[in-house]
C-alpha positions in Angstrom: 18.8 2.8 -16.8 16.1 3.5 -19.8 16.9 3.0 -23.2 16.6 5.1 -25.7 14.0 3.7 -27.8 12.5 3.7 -25.1 9.4 5.5 -24.8 8.2 8.4 -21.9 4.9 8.6 -20.8 3.3 12.5 -19.4 0.6 12.0 -16.6 -1.9 13.6 -18.9 -0.8 9.9 -21.2 -1.4 8.1 -17.7 -4.5 9.6 -17.0 -6.1 8.2 -20.5 -4.4 5.2 -19.7 -6.1 4.9 -16.9 -9.6 5.6 -18.1 -9.5 3.4 -20.9 -8.0 0.2 -19.3 -9.9 -2.4 -17.1 -6.2 -3.1 -15.9 -5.0 -0.7 -13.3 -1.7 1.1 -14.1 0.9 2.4 -12.0 3.0 5.8 -13.4 6.3 7.0 -11.8 9.8 9.1 -13.9 7.8 8.7 -16.9 7.2 4.8 -17.1 3.9 2.7 -16.8 3.5 -0.4 -15.4 0.3 -3.2 -15.4 -0.1 -4.3 -11.7 -0.7 -7.6 -12.1 -2.8 -10.2 -11.2 -3.1 -11.5 -7.1 -3.3 -15.0 -5.7 -5.8 -15.9 -3.4 -3.7 -15.7 -1.2 -2.9 -12.5 -1.4 -7.0 -11.3 -1.8 -8.1 -12.6 1.4 -4.9 -11.2 3.0 -5.6 -7.9 1.4 -9.9 -9.2 3.1 -8.5 -9.2 5.9 -7.0 -6.3 7.1 -8.7 -3.6 5.1 -11.6 -4.9 7.1 -10.2 -5.7 10.3 -9.7 -2.2 10.0 -12.7 -0.7 8.3 -14.5 -2.1 11.3 -11.4 -1.0 13.6 -12.0 2.8 12.7 -15.7 2.6 13.1 -16.7 5.8 14.6 -13.9 7.8 14.3 -11.9 11.2 12.0 -9.8 8.5 10.0 -11.0 5.7 6.7 -10.2 2.6 5.7 -9.3 2.2 2.2 -9.0 -1.3 0.0 -6.4 -1.4 -3.3 -8.3 0.7 -6.1 -7.8 3.8 -3.8 -4.7 5.7 -5.9 -2.2 7.6 -3.9 -0.1 9.6 -5.9 3.9 10.8 -3.8 5.2 14.0 -3.7 8.2 12.7 -6.0 5.4 11.1 -8.6 4.6 8.1 -7.6 1.1 7.2 -8.5 0.3 3.5 -7.4 -2.6 1.4 -6.0 -1.4 0.2 -1.7 -3.5 -2.8 -0.8 -4.5 -1.6 2.3 -4.4 2.6 2.8 -5.6 4.7 5.8 -7.0 8.4 5.6 -7.1 10.6 8.5 -9.7 14.2 8.7 -10.3 15.0 4.9 -9.0 13.5 1.7 -6.8 15.4 0.2 -7.2 14.8 -3.5 -4.0 15.7 -6.1 -5.7 17.7 -8.4 -5.1 15.9 -11.3 -7.6 14.0 -13.9 -8.6 11.8 -12.0 -8.6 11.0 -8.0 -5.7 10.5 -6.7 -4.9 10.6 -2.5 -2.0 12.8 -1.0 -1.9 11.9 2.8 -2.4 8.4 3.5 -1.4 7.5 7.1 -0.9 4.5 7.0 -0.1 2.1 3.7 -0.3 -1.7 3.5 1.7 -3.9 1.4 1.2 -8.1 0.6 4.5 -9.4 -0.9 5.0 -11.1 -3.7 7.7 -12.6 -6.0 7.5 -10.6 -8.3 7.8 -7.1 -6.0 9.2 -8.0 -2.8 12.1 -6.1 -3.5 10.8 -3.3 -4.7 7.8 -2.8 -1.6 10.9 -3.1 0.2 13.4 -0.6 -1.4 12.1 1.6 -3.8 8.9 2.0 -3.6 8.6 2.9 0.2 11.5 5.1 -0.1 9.0 6.8 -2.3 6.2 6.1 -0.2 8.7 7.6 2.8 7.7 11.2 0.7 4.4 11.7 2.0 4.3 14.0 4.5 1.6 12.3 6.5 2.9 8.9 6.4 3.2 7.0 9.3 3.4 3.4 9.5 3.1 1.2 7.0 3.2 -3.2 6.3 4.6 -4.7 4.4 3.3 -8.9 4.7 4.7 -11.7 3.1 1.3 -14.1 1.9 3.9 -17.4 2.1 3.5 -17.2 5.9 3.7 -14.6 8.9 5.5 -12.7 8.4 4.9 -8.8 8.7 7.0 -5.9 8.9 5.5 -2.5 10.0 7.6 0.5 9.5 6.8 3.6 12.4 7.3 7.1 12.0 9.0 7.6 15.2 10.4 11.1 15.2 13.0 11.3 12.6 13.5 8.3 12.3 11.7 5.3 11.3 11.6 2.0 12.8 11.4 -1.7 12.1 9.4 -3.9 13.5 8.7 -7.9 12.9 5.8 -9.9 13.9 6.4 -14.1 13.4 3.9 -15.4 15.3 0.1 -15.2 15.1 0.0 -14.9 18.1 1.9 -11.6 18.0 -0.7 -8.3 18.0 0.3 -5.0 16.5 0.0 -1.7 17.7 -0.2 1.1 15.5 0.4 4.0 16.7 -1.0 6.2 14.2 -4.7 5.3 14.3 -4.2 3.5 17.7 -5.6 -0.2 16.4 -4.2 -3.4 17.7 -4.5 -6.3 16.1 -3.4 -9.7 15.9 -1.3 -11.0 13.4 -3.7 -13.7 12.8 -6.3 -11.5 12.2 -4.4 -10.2 9.5 -3.8 -13.9 8.3 -7.3 -15.6 8.9 -8.1 -18.0 6.1 -4.9 -18.6 4.1 -3.9 -21.9 3.4 -0.1 -20.6 2.8 0.2 -21.8 -1.1 3.8 -22.6 -1.9 4.9 -21.2 -5.3 
């Protein structure tokens, strides 16, 4: 619930903050949230997934993007997923700053501060994107990947807990070993 004294920001306010700041921000429902920096393992996992997908998608109509690509949902969330894949023409929102509207795959590396949000409200907002077909939630403290895929009208969940597991990303026709995602990760316990 919003407090009476809390300021309600416009989308234009958000873009002004983004243009002036070295820190990325998320925007939703009149609120602006600074995105915190990431751990070494978080960065390693994000880099591994991005690099694998970039190479696997070479020669196709799909492209992988790392965490500097802003996306927006029809429900009004503006955010920076850790990894995004877009197939075909990139569609922009038409807002003041470049913002993509048509990802087919989004991935988030989880942390203690984002885990519940990424699994709950953020996934609910992501599901309003008409082109979205797959969503990955990746733990950084252990091998554990939750893979959500849209099959018909329902989101199906698969879990992977072994480095030997293979994830089939049907929307982009790519198989990725869990070991590739976790390559070089030292599982630093918090």
